[in-house]
C-alpha positions, 0 to 999 in steps of 0.5 A: 784215366784215359790210359789207352792214349799212352804210348806202349813201352817196349821195356816190360818183360814178362816173368810170370810163370817163371816158377814164381806163381806156384809158391812163395808168400803172397798178398792174398789167397792160396798157401801164402801169408796175408798182408795183415800177417806180413804187417805183423811180421814187420812189426815184430822185427821193428820191435825186436830189432831184427831185419824184417826182410830177413824174417820174410826171407826165411819164411819164403825159403820155408814155404817154397824150396823150389828154384827162383825165377830166372831171366831166361824165359822172360819175354814181352807180355801177350798183346791181349793182356789188358793189365799188362797193356796198362802197365806198358802205357804208364811205363811208356809215358814215364819214359817220355816224361823223363826223356824230356826232362833229362834232355832239357837238363842236357842229359840222356835218360836211361830207360829202366826195365819193368819185370812182371812176376807172380809169387816171387822173382830173383833180382840183382837185389836178391830173391823177393816175393810178392809180400815185398810189394812193387820195388826197384832194384838199383843194382840191375836198374829194373822195377819189379811188379806183381800185379796182385798188389793192385788187387790188394790195394783195392780190397785191403786199403780201399785204394782202387782206381787206374791212376792209383796204380799208375802212381805206384808205378811212377813212384818206383820209376822215381827211384830209378830217376834217383839212381840216375841223379846219384841220389841212391849212391849217396844214400848207400854211402850215408848208410855205410857212414852210420847216418840215420836211415829209419825214423821220421826225418831219416834218410830212407823216409826222405828218399821215399818221399822224394820218389812220391814227389817225382811221381807227382812231377811225372803226373804233371807232365803226363797231363799236359802232354796227353790230357788223360786225367779224368775227374777223381784221378788225382784223388785216387793217387792221393788216396793211395799215398794216404793208405800206405803211410808208415803211420797207418800201416803200423796202426793197422798192423800192430795197433800203435805207431813207432815213428823211430821205425819209419821208412816211407813217411807218414800218410800226410807226408806222402800226400804232401810230397806227391802234391808238391811234384804235381803242382809245378812239375819241377824236379827242383821242388822235390829236394826232401833232403833239404826240407826242414819240414817233411 
C-alpha cells in the first residue's frame, strides 16, 4: 500500500504517555492480560450472562489504581513517528472520501478525532484499556486506537500488512459515519425498547457488518483517487476481517461457537460485507439492516 501518497489529517491527537502506558490491561507483554486471556474472560461472560465489559473493567481497576488519562496533555504526534504518520494518512483519506460522499448527498461531513493511546484511555464512553481493541465512542465522536493492536493482529492472528491496519481504522470511522447518518441513535433506541441486540442477525451484528461495508466503500474511493493499492492489499483486509469474526474468536477462545452471543458477525459475513462495499463504492449497498441474509 502506497500510503505515503495520502494527505495527512490534522485530527490525530496523541494521548500516549498520558498515564496510560504503565498499567492497565494490555494485549501482550508486561503485567497485562494476553489476548487469549481476554477472549476467555469474554467467553465466561457469555456463558454466565455477565457483561464481559464489566468483568474487564473490574480487572482493569484491580490492576491499575492510578488516575485515568486526561485530554489536557493531548497533542499532535511527533513528525518522525512513522506509525502515527500512517494513521494520519489513512484518517486523512477517510476525511477526503466521506467529505466527497456527503457533499454529493447534499450534506456536510463532520470529521472525527482519532486519539492514539497506550495502555488505557478515558473517553466519553468510559475508561477503556487496550484489551478492548480500537473503538469508536459516539458520545464524543472520537476514534480510539492503541497501535499495539496492530502487532497483536500480526502475531496472534497472522493478519499483517498496512492495508489490514487501514481496514481497522476505516471500520471505526465507519461507525462515525453511522452516527452522522443517525444509525447509531436508532440502535440505541432499539436497545431501550428491548429489541434483540446480540446473536446472529441481531442489531449489533448488523451495525458492525455495515461498518465493514463502509470500510469497503472507503477503500473503493481511495483506490480511485490515489491508486495506492498494491497486489495483495485487498487480500490483507479480507484476511483481517476473516481473523476477527465472532465464530473464529469464540472457537479459539472457548473451543466452541455460540451464535446467540455474536456481536460483530462471522468471519464469512465480515469478508462478504467488506467486499460488497468495495465492489461498487456505494453506501446504498451497505443496508445490512434490510438484508435477509447476512
